[in-house]
N, CA and C atoms as a LAMMPS dump frame, in Angstrom:
ITEM: TIMESTEP
0
ITEM: NUMBER OF ATOMS
618
ITEM: BOX BOUNDS ff ff ff
-5.0000000000000000e+02 5.0000000000000000e+02
-5.0000000000000000e+02 5.0000000000000000e+02
-5.0000000000000000e+02 5.0000000000000000e+02
ITEM: ATOMS id mol type element x y z
1 1 1 N -279.376 17.009 287.418
2 1 2 C -279.672 15.645 287.003
3 1 3 C -279.745 14.737 288.221
4 2 1 N -280.716 13.853 288.238
5 2 2 C -280.87 12.86 289.298
6 2 3 C -280.656 11.483 288.692
7 3 1 N -279.761 10.711 289.304
8 3 2 C -279.486 9.351 288.847
9 3 3 C -279.926 8.392 289.946
10 4 1 N -280.837 7.489 289.613
11 4 2 C -281.366 6.512 290.562
12 4 3 C -280.747 5.147 290.278
13 5 1 N -280.103 4.594 291.277
14 5 2 C -279.484 3.272 291.152
15 5 3 C -280.165 2.338 292.145
16 6 1 N -280.914 1.383 291.659
17 6 2 C -281.617 0.438 292.523
18 6 3 C -281.09 -0.969 292.313
19 7 1 N -281.408 -1.84 293.289
20 7 2 C -281.025 -3.232 293.158
21 7 3 C -280.928 -3.898 294.511
22 8 1 N -280.785 -5.215 294.517
23 8 2 C -280.698 -5.962 295.773
24 8 3 C -279.343 -5.83 296.44
25 9 1 N -279.234 -6.364 297.642
26 9 2 C -277.996 -6.303 298.414
27 9 3 C -276.849 -6.967 297.669
28 10 1 N -275.672 -6.339 297.739
29 10 2 C -274.428 -6.88 297.177
30 10 3 C -274.442 -7.033 295.664
31 11 1 N -275.327 -6.292 294.999
32 11 2 C -275.353 -6.335 293.534
33 11 3 C -274.258 -5.446 292.949
34 12 1 N -273.676 -4.593 293.803
35 12 2 C -272.641 -3.673 293.344
36 12 3 C -273.151 -2.266 293.142
37 13 1 N -274.414 -2.029 293.497
38 13 2 C -275.009 -0.719 293.22
39 13 3 C -274.379 0.404 294.03
40 14 1 N -273.969 0.129 295.279
41 14 2 C -273.387 1.174 296.115
42 14 3 C -272.045 1.648 295.594
43 15 1 N -271.173 0.701 295.283
44 15 2 C -269.859 1.028 294.721
45 15 3 C -270.026 1.768 293.411
46 16 1 N -270.953 1.297 292.605
47 16 2 C -271.218 1.909 291.305
48 16 3 C -271.744 3.328 291.463
49 17 1 N -272.696 3.516 292.359
50 17 2 C -273.287 4.843 292.563
51 17 3 C -272.236 5.848 293.036
52 18 1 N -271.377 5.411 293.94
53 18 2 C -270.334 6.305 294.45
54 18 3 C -269.384 6.731 293.334
55 19 1 N -268.982 5.794 292.494
56 19 2 C -268.059 6.117 291.399
57 19 3 C -268.72 7.04 290.372
58 20 1 N -269.998 6.814 290.106
59 20 2 C -270.72 7.675 289.167
60 20 3 C -270.81 9.093 289.715
61 21 1 N -271.085 9.216 291.018
62 21 2 C -271.189 10.535 291.64
63 21 3 C -269.863 11.286 291.548
64 22 1 N -268.779 10.595 291.836
65 22 2 C -267.456 11.228 291.75
66 22 3 C -267.16 11.639 290.311
67 23 1 N -267.475 10.773 289.377
68 23 2 C -267.205 11.034 287.956
69 23 3 C -267.9 12.299 287.463
70 24 1 N -269.158 12.478 287.878
71 24 2 C -269.93 13.628 287.41
72 24 3 C -269.913 14.807 288.381
73 25 1 N -269.189 14.671 289.499
74 25 2 C -269.132 15.759 290.478
75 25 3 C -270.464 16.004 291.158
76 26 1 N -271.17 14.928 291.476
77 26 2 C -272.491 15.034 292.079
78 26 3 C -272.478 14.469 293.493
79 27 1 N -273.461 14.856 294.275
80 27 2 C -273.595 14.324 295.635
81 27 3 C -274.113 12.89 295.555
82 28 1 N -273.781 12.088 296.565
83 28 2 C -274.196 10.68 296.579
84 28 3 C -274.81 10.327 297.919
85 29 1 N -275.901 9.577 297.884
86 29 2 C -276.535 9.104 299.114
87 29 3 C -276.83 7.614 299.004
88 30 1 N -276.271 6.86 299.94
89 30 2 C -276.6 5.448 300.092
90 30 3 C -277.813 5.403 301.015
91 31 1 N -279 5.303 300.438
92 31 2 C -280.217 5.403 301.248
93 31 3 C -280.371 4.225 302.206
94 32 1 N -279.715 3.123 301.911
95 32 2 C -279.788 1.981 302.805
96 32 3 C -279.212 2.289 304.174
97 33 1 N -278.236 3.204 304.211
98 33 2 C -277.642 3.582 305.495
99 33 3 C -278.657 4.276 306.393
100 34 1 N -279.625 4.958 305.805
101 34 2 C -280.666 5.609 306.604
102 34 3 C -281.467 4.567 307.379
103 35 1 N -281.817 3.492 306.691
104 35 2 C -282.595 2.437 307.345
105 35 3 C -281.747 1.661 308.354
106 36 1 N -280.467 1.516 308.054
107 36 2 C -279.57 0.871 309.015
108 36 3 C -279.434 1.732 310.265
109 37 1 N -279.381 3.044 310.072
110 37 2 C -279.268 3.955 311.214
111 37 3 C -280.537 3.908 312.06
112 38 1 N -281.674 3.819 311.404
113 38 2 C -282.939 3.715 312.141
114 38 3 C -282.944 2.438 312.972
115 39 1 N -282.562 1.324 312.359
116 39 2 C -282.525 0.053 313.079
117 39 3 C -281.562 0.125 314.259
118 40 1 N -280.397 0.721 314.041
119 40 2 C -279.411 0.883 315.125
120 40 3 C -279.996 1.668 316.28
121 41 1 N -280.672 2.764 315.958
122 41 2 C -281.204 3.633 317.011
123 41 3 C -282.384 2.995 317.738
124 42 1 N -283.169 2.198 317.014
125 42 2 C -284.271 1.484 317.666
126 42 3 C -283.72 0.492 318.683
127 43 1 N -282.727 -0.27 318.28
128 43 2 C -282.125 -1.248 319.179
129 43 3 C -281.435 -0.561 320.357
130 44 1 N -280.789 0.594 320.087
131 44 2 C -280.1 1.334 321.154
132 44 3 C -281.084 1.842 322.203
133 45 1 N -282.332 2.068 321.786
134 45 2 C -283.354 2.547 322.716
135 45 3 C -283.953 1.422 323.544
136 46 1 N -283.553 0.204 323.221
137 46 2 C -284.077 -0.95 323.943
138 46 3 C -285.383 -1.477 323.391
139 47 1 N -285.782 -0.971 322.226
140 47 2 C -287.051 -1.38 321.627
141 47 3 C -286.855 -2.507 320.628
142 48 1 N -287.955 -3.116 320.257
143 48 2 C -287.945 -4.177 319.257
144 48 3 C -287.999 -3.561 317.866
145 49 1 N -287.362 -4.201 316.901
146 49 2 C -287.346 -3.669 315.538
147 49 3 C -288.732 -3.592 314.913
148 50 1 N -289.669 -4.37 315.419
149 50 2 C -291.037 -4.356 314.891
150 50 3 C -291.903 -3.289 315.57
151 51 1 N -291.34 -2.571 316.536
152 51 2 C -292.077 -1.548 317.281
153 51 3 C -292.257 -0.32 316.392
154 52 1 N -293.457 -0.122 315.892
155 52 2 C -293.721 0.945 314.929
156 52 3 C -293.432 2.322 315.518
157 53 1 N -293.862 2.58 316.729
158 53 2 C -293.671 3.896 317.328
159 53 3 C -292.187 4.204 317.532
160 54 1 N -291.439 3.215 318.005
161 54 2 C -290 3.415 318.216
162 54 3 C -289.288 3.627 316.889
163 55 1 N -289.684 2.876 315.878
164 55 2 C -289.06 3.009 314.561
165 55 3 C -289.389 4.361 313.937
166 56 1 N -290.64 4.811 314.107
167 56 2 C -291.025 6.126 313.583
168 56 3 C -290.21 7.23 314.239
169 57 1 N -290.06 7.154 315.565
170 57 2 C -289.307 8.167 316.303
171 57 3 C -287.864 8.197 315.836
172 58 1 N -287.286 7.019 315.618
173 58 2 C -285.894 6.944 315.168
174 58 3 C -285.754 7.515 313.761
175 59 1 N -286.726 7.245 312.895
176 59 2 C -286.673 7.74 311.52
177 59 3 C -286.783 9.262 311.467
178 60 1 N -287.633 9.822 312.323
179 60 2 C -287.829 11.275 312.319
180 60 3 C -286.631 12.02 312.888
181 61 1 N -285.81 11.33 313.665
182 61 2 C -284.664 12.005 314.293
183 61 3 C -283.322 11.479 313.798
184 62 1 N -283.338 10.746 312.667
185 62 2 C -282.086 10.174 312.161
186 62 3 C -281.068 11.286 311.897
187 63 1 N -279.836 11.033 312.308
188 63 2 C -278.765 12.028 312.178
189 63 3 C -277.845 11.634 311.032
190 64 1 N -277.869 12.416 309.945
191 64 2 C -277.069 12.102 308.767
192 64 3 C -275.577 12.07 309.07
193 65 1 N -275.165 12.781 310.117
194 65 2 C -273.742 12.837 310.448
195 65 3 C -273.233 11.517 311.039
196 66 1 N -274.142 10.609 311.361
197 66 2 C -273.727 9.327 311.943
198 66 3 C -273.752 8.199 310.91
199 67 1 N -273.96 8.521 309.645
200 67 2 C -274.083 7.479 308.631
201 67 3 C -272.756 6.801 308.301
202 68 1 N -271.649 7.348 308.817
203 68 2 C -270.353 6.695 308.618
204 68 3 C -269.997 5.785 309.79
205 69 1 N -270.952 5.535 310.658
206 69 2 C -270.757 4.659 311.812
207 69 3 C -270.429 3.239 311.329
208 70 1 N -269.278 2.676 311.733
209 70 2 C -268.913 1.316 311.31
210 70 3 C -269.959 0.275 311.686
211 71 1 N -270.746 0.571 312.721
212 71 2 C -271.776 -0.375 313.163
213 71 3 C -272.873 -0.557 312.119
214 72 1 N -272.93 0.334 311.149
215 72 2 C -273.958 0.233 310.118
216 72 3 C -273.569 -0.74 309.007
217 73 1 N -272.367 -1.267 309.086
218 73 2 C -271.908 -2.229 308.091
219 73 3 C -272.035 -3.643 308.644
220 74 1 N -272.175 -4.594 307.781
221 74 2 C -272.246 -5.977 308.217
222 74 3 C -273.611 -6.581 307.995
223 75 1 N -273.67 -7.918 307.934
224 75 2 C -274.937 -8.602 307.628
225 75 3 C -276.025 -8.39 308.66
226 76 1 N -275.662 -8.319 309.935
227 76 2 C -276.69 -8.14 310.955
228 76 3 C -277.355 -6.772 310.849
229 77 1 N -276.548 -5.744 310.538
230 77 2 C -277.106 -4.401 310.371
231 77 3 C -278.027 -4.357 309.162
232 78 1 N -277.637 -5.042 308.093
233 78 2 C -278.464 -5.072 306.896
234 78 3 C -279.764 -5.81 307.117
235 79 1 N -279.709 -6.911 307.842
236 79 2 C -280.918 -7.671 308.122
237 79 3 C -281.866 -6.859 309.002
238 80 1 N -281.305 -6.159 310.005
239 80 2 C -282.128 -5.32 310.883
240 80 3 C -282.764 -4.184 310.089
241 81 1 N -282.009 -3.624 309.151
242 81 2 C -282.529 -2.527 308.341
243 81 3 C -283.719 -2.975 307.5
244 82 1 N -283.652 -4.195 306.961
245 82 2 C -284.747 -4.655 306.116
246 82 3 C -286.022 -4.899 306.922
247 83 1 N -285.873 -5.08 308.239
248 83 2 C -287.049 -5.25 309.103
249 83 3 C -287.755 -3.914 309.322
250 84 1 N -286.996 -2.87 309.677
251 84 2 C -287.634 -1.564 309.88
252 84 3 C -288.094 -0.963 308.56
253 85 1 N -287.437 -1.36 307.459
254 85 2 C -287.803 -0.815 306.149
255 85 3 C -289.177 -1.297 305.696
256 86 1 N -289.705 -2.346 306.339
257 86 2 C -291.047 -2.839 305.996
258 86 3 C -292.134 -1.929 306.545
259 87 1 N -291.781 -1.078 307.509
260 87 2 C -292.782 -0.261 308.198
261 87 3 C -293.121 0.979 307.359
262 88 1 N -294.351 1.109 306.87
263 88 2 C -294.71 2.241 305.997
264 88 3 C -294.416 3.599 306.627
265 89 1 N -294.641 3.724 307.935
266 89 2 C -294.416 5.007 308.602
267 89 3 C -292.942 5.404 308.586
268 90 1 N -292.06 4.411 308.631
269 90 2 C -290.623 4.687 308.573
270 90 3 C -290.251 5.178 307.181
271 91 1 N -290.775 4.516 306.179
272 91 2 C -290.468 4.913 304.798
273 91 3 C -290.993 6.326 304.532
274 92 1 N -292.183 6.626 305.053
275 92 2 C -292.76 7.962 304.86
276 92 3 C -291.912 9.022 305.547
277 93 1 N -291.405 8.714 306.739
278 93 2 C -290.604 9.676 307.495
279 93 3 C -289.281 9.983 306.795
280 94 1 N -288.731 9.002 306.098
281 94 2 C -287.44 9.192 305.43
282 94 3 C -287.576 9.685 303.986
283 95 1 N -288.787 9.664 303.463
284 95 2 C -288.989 10.006 302.058
285 95 3 C -288.581 11.438 301.731
286 96 1 N -289.027 12.405 302.524
287 96 2 C -288.718 13.805 302.226
288 96 3 C -287.225 14.083 302.367
289 97 1 N -286.588 13.444 303.331
290 97 2 C -285.13 13.604 303.487
291 97 3 C -284.432 13.211 302.18
292 98 1 N -284.824 12.075 301.631
293 98 2 C -284.191 11.596 300.406
294 98 3 C -284.505 12.512 299.22
295 99 1 N -285.74 12.962 299.134
296 99 2 C -286.111 13.831 298.017
297 99 3 C -285.415 15.181 298.109
298 100 1 N -285.258 15.693 299.319
299 100 2 C -284.546 16.959 299.498
300 100 3 C -283.09 16.804 299.079
301 101 1 N -282.497 15.681 299.414
302 101 2 C -281.105 15.413 299.015
303 101 3 C -280.991 15.397 297.495
304 102 1 N -281.97 14.817 296.832
305 102 2 C -281.932 14.694 295.377
306 102 3 C -282.062 16.037 294.67
307 103 1 N -282.609 17.04 295.358
308 103 2 C -282.856 18.334 294.716
309 103 3 C -281.651 19.277 294.752
310 104 1 N -280.482 18.78 295.055
311 104 2 C -279.306 19.64 295.126
312 104 3 C -278.995 20.249 293.754
313 105 1 N -278.45 21.464 293.783
314 105 2 C -278.209 22.203 292.544
315 105 3 C -277.325 21.449 291.556
316 106 1 N -276.318 20.765 292.059
317 106 2 C -275.389 20.069 291.174
318 106 3 C -275.85 18.655 290.818
319 107 1 N -277.063 18.308 291.228
320 107 2 C -277.565 16.976 290.946
321 107 3 C -277.151 15.979 292.007
322 108 1 N -277.677 14.778 291.924
323 108 2 C -277.376 13.771 292.937
324 108 3 C -277.542 12.365 292.389
325 109 1 N -276.805 11.464 293.015
326 109 2 C -276.921 10.035 292.732
327 109 3 C -277.421 9.379 294.015
328 110 1 N -278.517 8.658 293.941
329 110 2 C -279.056 7.958 295.099
330 110 3 C -279.138 6.476 294.773
331 111 1 N -278.705 5.64 295.709
332 111 2 C -278.868 4.208 295.488
333 111 3 C -279.694 3.611 296.613
334 112 1 N -280.483 2.614 296.243
335 112 2 C -281.356 1.974 297.216
336 112 3 C -282.162 0.874 296.568
337 113 1 N -283.416 0.767 296.962
338 113 2 C -284.288 -0.261 296.426
339 113 3 C -285.575 0.304 295.822
340 114 1 N -285.875 1.573 296.118
341 114 2 C -287.112 2.162 295.585
342 114 3 C -286.874 3.585 295.089
343 115 1 N -285.655 3.879 294.673
344 115 2 C -285.343 5.253 294.233
345 115 3 C -286.086 5.581 292.941
346 116 1 N -285.965 4.72 291.957
347 116 2 C -286.592 4.99 290.666
348 116 3 C -288.09 4.81 290.651
349 117 1 N -288.625 4.093 291.636
350 117 2 C -290.063 3.837 291.659
351 117 3 C -290.83 4.749 292.595
352 118 1 N -290.219 5.119 293.741
353 118 2 C -290.945 5.883 294.763
354 118 3 C -290.263 7.205 295.111
355 119 1 N -288.991 7.154 295.467
356 119 2 C -288.296 8.355 295.945
357 119 3 C -288.153 9.384 294.831
358 120 1 N -287.637 8.959 293.692
359 120 2 C -287.412 9.882 292.567
360 120 3 C -287.946 9.266 291.277
361 121 1 N -289.269 9.133 291.164
362 121 2 C -289.833 8.513 289.958
363 121 3 C -289.559 9.312 288.69
364 122 1 N -289.188 10.584 288.834
365 122 2 C -288.881 11.419 287.675
366 122 3 C -287.38 11.551 287.439
367 123 1 N -286.587 10.66 288.033
368 123 2 C -285.134 10.702 287.844
369 123 3 C -284.794 10.646 286.357
370 124 1 N -283.743 11.382 285.986
371 124 2 C -283.351 11.437 284.578
372 124 3 C -282.749 10.119 284.108
373 125 1 N -282.088 9.417 285.013
374 125 2 C -281.457 8.138 284.699
375 125 3 C -281.853 7.125 285.771
376 126 1 N -282.306 5.947 285.341
377 126 2 C -282.664 4.882 286.281
378 126 3 C -281.964 3.594 285.852
379 127 1 N -281.188 3.057 286.763
380 127 2 C -280.493 1.802 286.491
381 127 3 C -280.837 0.803 287.589
382 128 1 N -281.23 -0.395 287.194
383 128 2 C -281.508 -1.46 288.161
384 128 3 C -280.388 -2.48 288.042
385 129 1 N -279.597 -2.577 289.107
386 129 2 C -278.401 -3.43 289.105
387 129 3 C -278.729 -4.781 289.72
388 130 1 N -278.361 -5.847 289.037
389 130 2 C -278.606 -7.191 289.545
390 130 3 C -277.331 -8.027 289.453
391 131 1 N -277.369 -9.172 290.115
392 131 2 C -276.31 -10.182 290.03
393 131 3 C -276.888 -11.45 290.631
394 132 1 N -276.308 -12.571 290.326
395 132 2 C -276.821 -13.833 290.852
396 132 3 C -276.664 -13.874 292.369
397 133 1 N -277.497 -14.675 293.018
398 133 2 C -277.406 -14.825 294.474
399 133 3 C -276.007 -15.268 294.885
400 134 1 N -275.462 -16.226 294.148
401 134 2 C -274.152 -16.783 294.49
402 134 3 C -273.044 -15.75 294.339
403 135 1 N -273.099 -14.953 293.29
404 135 2 C -272.082 -13.925 293.083
405 135 3 C -272.151 -12.877 294.185
406 136 1 N -273.363 -12.527 294.587
407 136 2 C -273.515 -11.521 295.638
408 136 3 C -273.041 -12.05 296.992
409 137 1 N -273.32 -13.316 297.277
410 137 2 C -272.856 -13.905 298.534
411 137 3 C -271.333 -13.974 298.563
412 138 1 N -270.727 -14.305 297.43
413 138 2 C -269.263 -14.38 297.366
414 138 3 C -268.644 -13.002 297.614
415 139 1 N -269.249 -11.959 297.038
416 139 2 C -268.749 -10.598 297.248
417 139 3 C -268.823 -10.211 298.72
418 140 1 N -269.953 -10.504 299.336
419 140 2 C -270.102 -10.191 300.752
420 140 3 C -269.086 -10.973 301.59
421 141 1 N -268.868 -12.235 301.238
422 141 2 C -267.927 -13.069 301.977
423 141 3 C -266.517 -12.483 301.908
424 142 1 N -266.08 -12.108 300.717
425 142 2 C -264.733 -11.537 300.559
426 142 3 C -264.619 -10.193 301.278
427 143 1 N -265.7 -9.425 301.26
428 143 2 C -265.715 -8.134 301.934
429 143 3 C -265.525 -8.301 303.443
430 144 1 N -266.263 -9.204 304.046
431 144 2 C -266.149 -9.436 305.488
432 144 3 C -264.828 -10.096 305.842
433 145 1 N -264.373 -10.981 304.975
434 145 2 C -263.1 -11.647 305.196
435 145 3 C -261.958 -10.641 305.216
436 146 1 N -262.034 -9.636 304.333
437 146 2 C -260.984 -8.619 304.266
438 146 3 C -260.93 -7.769 305.526
439 147 1 N -262.054 -7.724 306.254
440 147 2 C -262.099 -6.962 307.5
441 147 3 C -261.842 -7.857 308.713
442 148 1 N -261.507 -9.119 308.448
443 148 2 C -261.211 -10.031 309.534
444 148 3 C -262.427 -10.519 310.287
445 149 1 N -263.603 -10.415 309.664
446 149 2 C -264.842 -10.823 310.317
447 149 3 C -265.141 -12.287 310.021
448 150 1 N -265.607 -12.986 311.02
449 150 2 C -265.867 -14.419 310.896
450 150 3 C -267.303 -14.651 310.424
451 151 1 N -267.446 -14.955 309.148
452 151 2 C -268.758 -15.272 308.578
453 151 3 C -268.57 -16.427 307.602
454 152 1 N -269.651 -17.114 307.282
455 152 2 C -269.563 -18.2 306.314
456 152 3 C -270.319 -17.827 305.045
457 153 1 N -269.881 -18.381 303.95
458 153 2 C -270.53 -18.132 302.664
459 153 3 C -271.991 -18.562 302.71
460 154 1 N -272.246 -19.749 303.284
461 154 2 C -273.615 -20.266 303.334
462 154 3 C -274.544 -19.355 304.129
463 155 1 N -274.032 -18.815 305.243
464 155 2 C -274.852 -17.905 306.045
465 155 3 C -275.165 -16.634 305.267
466 156 1 N -274.176 -16.121 304.538
467 156 2 C -274.376 -14.9 303.768
468 156 3 C -275.347 -15.13 302.613
469 157 1 N -275.255 -16.301 301.99
470 157 2 C -276.169 -16.625 300.897
471 157 3 C -277.606 -16.696 301.411
472 158 1 N -277.785 -17.334 302.565
473 158 2 C -279.119 -17.423 303.16
474 158 3 C -279.627 -16.041 303.548
475 159 1 N -278.739 -15.199 304.076
476 159 2 C -279.117 -13.844 304.476
477 159 3 C -279.559 -13.029 303.267
478 160 1 N -278.832 -13.135 302.171
479 160 2 C -279.168 -12.397 300.955
480 160 3 C -280.526 -12.824 300.416
481 161 1 N -280.777 -14.119 300.414
482 161 2 C -282.064 -14.606 299.904
483 161 3 C -283.216 -14.201 300.809
484 162 1 N -282.961 -14.189 302.121
485 162 2 C -283.994 -13.763 303.074
486 162 3 C -284.302 -12.287 302.887
487 163 1 N -283.265 -11.467 302.714
488 163 2 C -283.472 -10.03 302.518
489 163 3 C -284.169 -9.736 301.202
490 164 1 N -283.809 -10.46 300.151
491 164 2 C -284.466 -10.267 298.856
492 164 3 C -285.965 -10.518 298.982
493 165 1 N -286.317 -11.612 299.669
494 165 2 C -287.731 -11.96 299.829
495 165 3 C -288.454 -10.893 300.632
496 166 1 N -287.805 -10.4 301.68
497 166 2 C -288.426 -9.386 302.526
498 166 3 C -288.567 -8.064 301.77
499 167 1 N -287.519 -7.673 301.025
500 167 2 C -287.534 -6.386 300.326
501 167 3 C -288.503 -6.369 299.156
502 168 1 N -288.592 -7.474 298.442
503 168 2 C -289.481 -7.512 297.281
504 168 3 C -290.923 -7.831 297.66
505 169 1 N -291.12 -8.415 298.852
506 169 2 C -292.455 -8.808 299.26
507 169 3 C -293.163 -7.854 300.199
508 170 1 N -292.466 -6.803 300.652
509 170 2 C -293.108 -5.891 301.596
510 170 3 C -294.219 -5.093 300.913
511 171 1 N -295.191 -4.678 301.697
512 171 2 C -296.32 -3.925 301.158
513 171 3 C -295.925 -2.499 300.785
514 172 1 N -295.039 -1.906 301.579
515 172 2 C -294.625 -0.518 301.346
516 172 3 C -293.394 -0.462 300.452
517 173 1 N -293.545 0.138 299.278
518 173 2 C -292.441 0.357 298.345
519 173 3 C -291.58 -0.886 298.136
520 174 1 N -292.165 -1.962 297.636
521 174 2 C -291.374 -3.173 297.412
522 174 3 C -290.279 -2.945 296.375
523 175 1 N -289.208 -3.717 296.5
524 175 2 C -288.095 -3.58 295.563
525 175 3 C -288.466 -4.186 294.211
526 176 1 N -288.424 -3.378 293.179
527 176 2 C -288.552 -3.873 291.818
528 176 3 C -288.073 -2.779 290.884
529 177 1 N -287.735 -3.162 289.685
530 177 2 C -287.229 -2.189 288.721
531 177 3 C -288.35 -1.297 288.221
532 178 1 N -288.047 -0.016 288.061
533 178 2 C -289.012 0.905 287.458
534 178 3 C -289.23 0.49 286.008
535 179 1 N -290.404 0.777 285.482
536 179 2 C -290.722 0.383 284.108
537 179 3 C -289.744 0.971 283.1
538 180 1 N -289.231 2.168 283.406
539 180 2 C -288.319 2.835 282.474
540 180 3 C -286.854 2.715 282.885
541 181 1 N -286.546 1.784 283.774
542 181 2 C -285.156 1.576 284.194
543 181 3 C -284.447 0.644 283.21
544 182 1 N -283.147 0.844 283.088
545 182 2 C -282.34 -0.091 282.305
546 182 3 C -281.696 -1.068 283.285
547 183 1 N -281.533 -2.304 282.872
548 183 2 C -280.989 -3.341 283.74
549 183 3 C -279.502 -3.537 283.473
550 184 1 N -278.766 -3.724 284.557
551 184 2 C -277.328 -3.978 284.446
552 184 3 C -276.999 -5.181 285.319
553 185 1 N -276.665 -6.298 284.704
554 185 2 C -276.309 -7.525 285.421
555 185 3 C -274.796 -7.532 285.625
556 186 1 N -274.377 -7.491 286.879
557 186 2 C -272.947 -7.412 287.19
558 186 3 C -272.348 -8.758 287.6
559 187 1 N -273.088 -9.848 287.396
560 187 2 C -272.608 -11.161 287.829
561 187 3 C -271.199 -11.448 287.326
562 188 1 N -270.953 -11.19 286.063
563 188 2 C -269.657 -11.515 285.456
564 188 3 C -268.765 -10.286 285.281
565 189 1 N -269.122 -9.18 285.937
566 189 2 C -268.359 -7.946 285.78
567 189 3 C -267.611 -7.584 287.051
568 190 1 N -266.378 -7.068 286.898
569 190 2 C -265.703 -6.514 288.064
570 190 3 C -266.129 -5.054 288.195
571 191 1 N -265.62 -4.36 289.214
572 191 2 C -266.068 -2.996 289.485
573 191 3 C -265.801 -2.062 288.311
574 192 1 N -264.644 -2.191 287.678
575 192 2 C -264.305 -1.314 286.558
576 192 3 C -265.201 -1.57 285.353
577 193 1 N -265.469 -2.839 285.091
578 193 2 C -266.333 -3.185 283.957
579 193 3 C -267.767 -2.711 284.194
580 194 1 N -268.232 -2.841 285.427
581 194 2 C -269.581 -2.382 285.754
582 194 3 C -269.68 -0.868 285.604
583 195 1 N -268.646 -0.158 286.032
584 195 2 C -268.623 1.297 285.926
585 195 3 C -268.651 1.726 284.468
586 196 1 N -267.841 1.074 283.637
587 196 2 C -267.8 1.41 282.21
588 196 3 C -269.156 1.148 281.558
589 197 1 N -269.789 0.044 281.927
590 197 2 C -271.098 -0.283 281.362
591 197 3 C -272.143 0.737 281.798
592 198 1 N -272.067 1.165 283.063
593 198 2 C -273.021 2.144 283.569
594 198 3 C -272.858 3.485 282.865
595 199 1 N -271.631 3.912 282.654
596 199 2 C -271.391 5.183 281.96
597 199 3 C -271.959 5.139 280.552
598 200 1 N -271.831 3.986 279.909
599 200 2 C -272.369 3.835 278.563
600 200 3 C -273.907 3.933 278.592
601 201 1 N -274.515 3.313 279.599
602 201 2 C -275.963 3.377 279.73
603 201 3 C -276.42 4.811 280.017
604 202 1 N -275.705 5.489 280.903
605 202 2 C -276.065 6.868 281.25
606 202 3 C -275.946 7.775 280.034
607 203 1 N -274.906 7.564 279.251
608 203 2 C -274.717 8.359 278.031
609 203 3 C -275.88 8.2 277.072
610 204 1 N -276.481 7.034 277.052
611 204 2 C -277.593 6.797 276.158
612 204 3 C -278.925 7.274 276.695
613 205 1 N -278.979 7.582 278.003
614 205 2 C -280.247 7.993 278.608
615 205 3 C -280.336 9.49 278.871
616 206 1 N -279.205 10.174 278.907
617 206 2 C -279.217 11.608 279.246
618 206 3 C -279.81 12.432 278.125
């Protein structure tokens, strides 16, 4: 079984996808980390994030073992990732990696922005997770605050809105819900409530 969890930044899709994977004993991939790793490697090479050749090279050589790098977390890493994610050649280079991950014998849960529409259009379960801009900015603020990072709510809100516009407006695999996806609004839900709601949705779609 393949479960596709899509949605914008800080909607809760990553936490939800991880819990679903653990619950069903399935592998989990946060596909956003792939794009963050590409952005990290492009910058490490001294290239510009808009440099197509540098981004392609980084995408083709991305090392999955480095996806737990703390540098991949944070608003700047996310903003950089959304820049390289606009490049069609980067998305093409990472597509087979994601599809191969999804083909595991025990099934897989993938979260991102184009899983149900592009990466795994035949996924057995598709959930599009949303939340209000303000709720997502507050979550990001508390997350960074808990790590002792100095950020402001207003900056995070602006960053989220900028990323949403970039992700939904790009020519290559824009972020939007698949026609057969079910929507889950987590604005008023905590992590446990969102998980319970997702399990109920999955039960009805399997």
